[in-house]
C-alpha positions in Angstrom: 78.6 -44.1 83.3 76.3 -41.2 83.1 75.7 -40.0 87.6 72.3 -42.5 87.5 72.8 -45.3 86.8 76.6 -45.2 88.6 73.9 -44.3 92.0 72.3 -47.4 91.4 75.5 -49.8 91.1 76.8 -48.7 93.7 73.7 -49.0 95.3 73.0 -52.2 93.8 76.7 -53.4 95.2 76.0 -51.8 99.0 73.2 -54.3 98.9 74.5 -57.3 98.2 77.2 -57.2 100.8 74.0 -56.5 103.2 72.9 -59.3 102.2 75.4 -61.2 102.5 76.3 -60.2 105.8 72.1 -61.0 107.3 72.4 -64.7 105.2 75.9 -66.3 105.5 76.4 -68.9 104.0 75.3 -72.1 105.1 77.5 -74.5 107.1 79.2 -77.2 106.0 77.3 -80.6 106.8 78.6 -83.3 109.3 81.6 -85.3 106.7 83.5 -88.1 107.4 87.3 -86.1 108.4 89.3 -89.4 107.5 89.8 -93.3 109.0 91.4 -93.6 111.4 92.4 -97.5 112.0 90.6 -100.7 110.1 91.6 -103.8 112.2 93.2 -106.5 110.1 90.8 -110.2 109.2 87.9 -110.6 111.7 89.3 -107.7 113.9 86.5 -104.9 114.6 87.1 -101.7 116.3 83.9 -101.2 118.5 83.6 -98.9 121.7 86.0 -95.6 121.0 87.0 -92.6 123.0 89.1 -89.8 122.8 90.2 -86.8 125.0 92.4 -83.7 124.8 96.1 -84.1 126.8 97.2 -81.5 128.5 100.5 -80.5 125.8 97.3 -80.0 122.8 97.3 -83.9 121.0 94.1 -86.3 120.8 94.9 -89.5 122.3 91.9 -92.3 121.1 91.6 -95.5 122.8 88.8 -98.7 121.7 88.2 -102.4 121.9 89.3 -104.4 119.9 88.0 -108.0 119.1 86.2 -110.2 116.9 82.8 -109.5 117.6 80.9 -107.5 119.5 80.8 -109.0 122.8 82.0 -113.5 123.9 85.1 -113.0 122.3 88.6 -111.4 123.6 89.3 -108.0 123.0 91.8 -105.6 123.7 92.1 -102.1 123.8 94.2 -100.0 120.9 95.3 -96.3 121.6 96.8 -94.4 119.4 98.0 -90.5 119.9 96.4 -87.9 117.0 97.6 -84.2 115.6 95.3 -81.2 118.1 93.2 -80.9 114.6 92.9 -84.9 114.3 94.2 -85.2 110.7 97.0 -87.0 112.0 97.6 -90.3 113.8 99.7 -92.6 114.8 100.1 -96.8 114.0 98.0 -98.0 117.7 99.2 -100.4 119.5 97.7 -101.7 122.8 97.1 -99.5 125.4 98.3 -102.0 128.0 102.2 -102.0 128.6 101.8 -105.3 129.6 98.5 -106.2 127.9 99.6 -110.0 129.4 98.2 -108.8 132.1 95.0 -108.9 131.0 94.9 -112.0 128.6 92.5 -114.2 127.4 89.6 -111.0 129.3 87.6 -109.0 127.9 88.7 -105.3 128.3 85.5 -103.8 127.5 84.1 -99.9 126.6 87.4 -98.4 127.5 86.9 -94.6 128.8 89.6 -91.7 129.2 89.4 -89.1 131.7 91.7 -86.5 132.7 92.7 -85.5 136.2 93.5 -81.8 136.8 97.4 -82.7 137.1 97.0 -83.6 133.4 97.1 -88.1 133.9 94.7 -90.1 132.2 92.9 -92.8 134.4 91.5 -95.5 131.9 89.0 -97.3 132.7 87.7 -100.1 130.9 84.8 -103.5 132.7 85.2 -107.0 132.0 81.8 -109.1 132.4 81.1 -111.0 135.4 84.7 -109.4 136.9 84.3 -105.5 137.3 86.1 -102.1 136.4 89.3 -101.8 136.3 91.3 -98.8 136.3 95.3 -98.1 134.8 97.0 -94.4 134.9 98.8 -92.6 131.5 100.9 -89.6 132.9 102.2 -87.1 130.4 105.6 -88.7 128.9 104.7 -92.3 129.2 103.4 -93.2 125.6 100.8 -96.6 127.4 99.2 -96.7 130.5 100.3 -98.4 134.0 98.9 -102.1 134.9 95.2 -102.0 135.5 94.1 -102.3 139.2 90.6 -103.8 140.2 87.3 -100.8 141.1 86.4 -102.4 145.3 83.2 -99.9 145.8 80.9 -101.3 148.6 77.5 -101.1 148.7 76.2 -101.5 145.2 73.2 -104.9 145.9 73.6 -106.9 143.5 75.4 -108.2 140.2 79.4 -107.1 139.5 79.0 -103.5 138.4 80.6 -102.2 134.4 80.9 -98.6 133.3 79.8 -97.2 130.7 81.7 -93.3 131.9 85.1 -92.4 131.6 86.1 -90.7 135.4 85.4 -87.5 136.0 87.7 -84.9 138.1 86.3 -82.4 139.7 88.1 -79.5 140.2 89.6 -78.6 144.2 87.3 -76.6 145.8 87.4 -75.8 149.7 88.0 -78.8 151.4 87.3 -81.1 147.9 90.5 -81.6 146.9 91.6 -85.3 144.7 87.8 -85.9 144.1 86.4 -87.9 141.5 83.5 -89.5 139.9 82.6 -93.4 138.3 79.8 -94.4 136.6 79.1 -98.0 137.0 76.0 -100.0 136.6 74.5 -103.3 136.9 71.3 -106.0 137.1 69.8 -102.9 139.6 70.2 -100.2 138.3 72.4 -97.6 137.4 75.2 -95.5 139.7 78.0 -93.3 140.8 80.8 -94.1 142.8 83.0 -91.3 144.6 86.3 -92.3 145.1 89.2 -89.5 146.0 92.5 -89.7 142.9 95.9 -90.5 144.7 98.6 -90.3 141.4 101.2 -92.4 143.5 99.8 -94.5 146.2 97.7 -97.5 145.2 94.9 -98.0 144.8 94.8 -95.0 142.3 90.9 -94.6 142.8 90.1 -95.7 146.3 86.3 -95.5 146.6 84.3 -94.2 149.5 80.9 -94.9 148.5 78.2 -94.9 146.1 74.8 -93.8 145.3 72.2 -95.0 142.9 71.0 -92.2 140.0 68.4 -94.9 138.5 66.5 -98.0 139.7 65.5 -100.9 138.5 62.0 -101.9 138.8 58.4 -103.1 136.9 56.0 -100.1 137.0 51.9 -101.0 136.5 51.9 -101.1 133.0 53.9 -104.0 133.3 56.7 -102.9 132.1 60.2 -103.7 133.9 62.4 -100.5 133.7 65.9 -100.6 133.2 68.9 -97.7 134.1 71.8 -98.7 132.3 75.3 -96.8 131.0 74.7 -93.2 132.7 76.8 -90.1 131.2 78.4 -87.0 133.3 79.7 -84.2 133.0 80.8 -81.4 135.1 79.6 -77.1 134.1 80.7 -74.8 137.1 79.7 -76.3 140.4 77.0 -79.1 138.9 77.4 -81.8 137.4 74.9 -82.7 135.0 73.8 -86.9 134.2 72.2 -88.8 131.5 70.7 -92.1 131.9 70.3 -95.0 129.1 66.1 -95.6 130.1 64.8 -99.8 128.4 61.7 -101.1 128.4 61.9 -105.5 129.4 65.2 -104.8 128.8 65.1 -102.9 125.1 63.0 -105.4 124.1 60.4 -102.4 123.4 61.8 -100.3 121.2 59.2 -96.6 122.3 58.4 -95.4 125.6 62.3 -95.1 126.9 63.2 -91.5 127.7 66.9 -91.0 128.3 66.7 -89.2 132.2 68.8 -86.1 133.4 69.5 -85.9 136.6 71.8 -82.4 138.2 73.0 -82.1 141.3 76.3 -80.0 143.1 79.2 -82.5 144.1 80.0 -80.4 146.4 77.1 -80.7 148.9 75.7 -83.8 148.0 74.7 -85.7 151.3 72.3 -88.9 149.4 70.0 -88.7 146.5 67.2 -86.2 147.7 69.9 -83.9 146.9 69.3 -84.7 143.5 68.3 -81.3 142.8 67.1 -81.7 138.6 65.6 -85.1 137.9 63.5 -84.8 133.8 62.6 -86.9 131.5 63.9 -86.1 128.1 61.9 -87.5 124.6 64.9 -88.9 123.5 65.8 -92.6 123.3 69.7 -92.5 123.5 71.8 -95.3 124.5 75.6 -95.9 124.6 75.7 -91.7 124.4 78.5 -89.5 125.1 78.2 -86.0 126.6 80.7 -83.4 126.1 81.3 -80.2 127.7 82.0 -77.3 125.1 84.4 -74.4 126.1 81.1 -72.5 125.4 79.7 -74.3 128.0 77.4 -75.5 126.3 77.4 -79.7 125.8 77.1 -81.7 122.5 74.7 -85.2 123.5 75.7 -88.0 121.3 73.8 -90.7 121.3 72.7 -93.9 119.0 69.4 -93.2 119.0 67.1 -96.3 119.8 64.1 -94.3 117.8 65.4 -95.1 114.7 66.4 -97.9 112.8 69.5 -99.5 113.6 70.3 -97.0 115.6 72.7 -94.2 114.1 74.6 -91.9 116.0 73.0 -88.5 116.6 74.1 -85.2 117.7 71.8 -83.0 120.3 73.3 -79.2 121.8 72.1 -78.6 124.6 72.7 -75.0 124.4 71.5 -73.8 128.5 72.6 -77.2 130.0 72.3 -76.2 133.4 68.6 -74.7 132.6 65.7 -78.1 132.8 66.2 -79.8 128.9 64.2 -78.9 126.2 60.7 -81.4 125.8 60.3 -80.1 122.6 61.8 -78.6 119.3 65.0 -80.7 119.9 66.7 -81.1 116.5 68.1 -84.7 116.4 71.8 -84.0 113.8 73.3 -87.7 112.4 76.0 -87.6 112.4 77.0 -90.9 111.1 75.5 -93.9 110.4 77.3 -97.6 109.5 74.5 -99.6 108.0 75.0 -102.6 110.5 72.6 -102.9 113.8 76.4 -102.7 115.5 77.1 -98.9 115.9 76.6 -96.2 118.7 79.3 -95.2 121.3 80.2 -92.5 120.1 82.8 -90.2 121.9 83.5 -86.5 120.9 86.5 -83.7 121.4 86.7 -80.5 120.7 89.2 -79.2 118.7 88.6 -75.6 118.3 85.8 -73.4 118.7 82.6 -74.7 117.8 84.4 -77.8 115.9 84.4 -81.2 116.9 85.4 -84.8 115.4 83.5 -87.9 117.1 84.9 -91.5 116.6 82.1 -94.1 115.1 82.8 -97.1 114.0 81.5 -100.1 111.5 81.5 -103.5 112.5 80.3 -105.2 109.1 82.1 -108.3 107.7 84.9 -107.0 105.3 84.1 -107.6 101.8 85.7 -106.7 98.7 82.4 -104.6 97.5 79.4 -103.0 99.9 76.5 -105.1 100.2 74.5 -107.5 101.4 75.3 -106.2 105.2 78.8 -106.2 104.6 81.9 -103.6 103.2 85.8 -103.2 102.5 85.3 -100.7 105.3 84.3 -103.4 107.7 85.9 -103.3 111.3 87.6 -99.7 110.2 87.2 -97.0 112.9 85.9 -93.2 111.7 86.4 -89.7 112.6 83.6 -87.4 111.8 83.6 -84.0 111.5 81.0 -81.3 112.6 80.7 -77.3 113.5 78.2 -75.5 116.6 76.4 -73.8 113.0 75.4 -77.4 112.1 72.9 -77.9 115.5 
């Protein structure tokens, strides 16, 4: 090869290498990492939650029942390896499950306290919100305590989000926030975490995030299922919004609120209230390692309400109202889905729990599935959002 040809070949190699650097390979699509578990018989796995423990392992809980509502439901518990690829056989989450026999333990949620303990909350329709505690070294949760809250009018409250432990700051020690809702709207409760004294969650007061109300156009606005996270000194919350109790599918933007929990003195202290043009229901918020927020939700703007995800790059600034990139995470093909929960197992790698509530059958089709009653782990990466 003469010098001119050799030089041309070298230039081609350099250009190709630069092209690879400038245009990296596209990110992998959202994938089903594995089936965590399939409930036997007529039982279904619904309303999951997942959390990373202080020792790096994962903990997952979910609602086991024969129907979405109206049947007694229990909570199942499983432990996963740090990368989420191996899970223990599920067991009843409570050490003494007979204490809740015959009751529907709905929407189990996990919140990690600053001391490494985990508080599991759930609600029983018409009865109220309960909490149960797990501590490092234990295998199950202890006996539930009913949350006693003064100052919330209307029906008995329900809950949807995990207990949020605030980092200790100044004179604020062992303070937590608990998201609840009822027929008057969405609320949050301020409480003290007491590791060894009953009640473990001692409620102090409650404040309304959004009030249910009729509008001038005749629609009734209903606000439920508040969820929140903390980033630096700010709590960021999202509240589900529906019109006419969900009978109207359009025009129900989720509500985003922010406030400083250490200086909060009442509803006037919400320094940002914003309508987000997303019809989010049964949603979940996850703060990533780089302080973004992975916002996963059932999308009521799409048939069957599949689980979508949006990564909010600057969650403390006003959330963008245009150009939001929704990423499809899971669609079981059943109308009974959503209620996702996510965890970041390594930088930019997310696992999201999703469930298939179709009736069980030997073949797929006709609204049934061999994977009915199963709980799935979906894997995605920050680069996809």
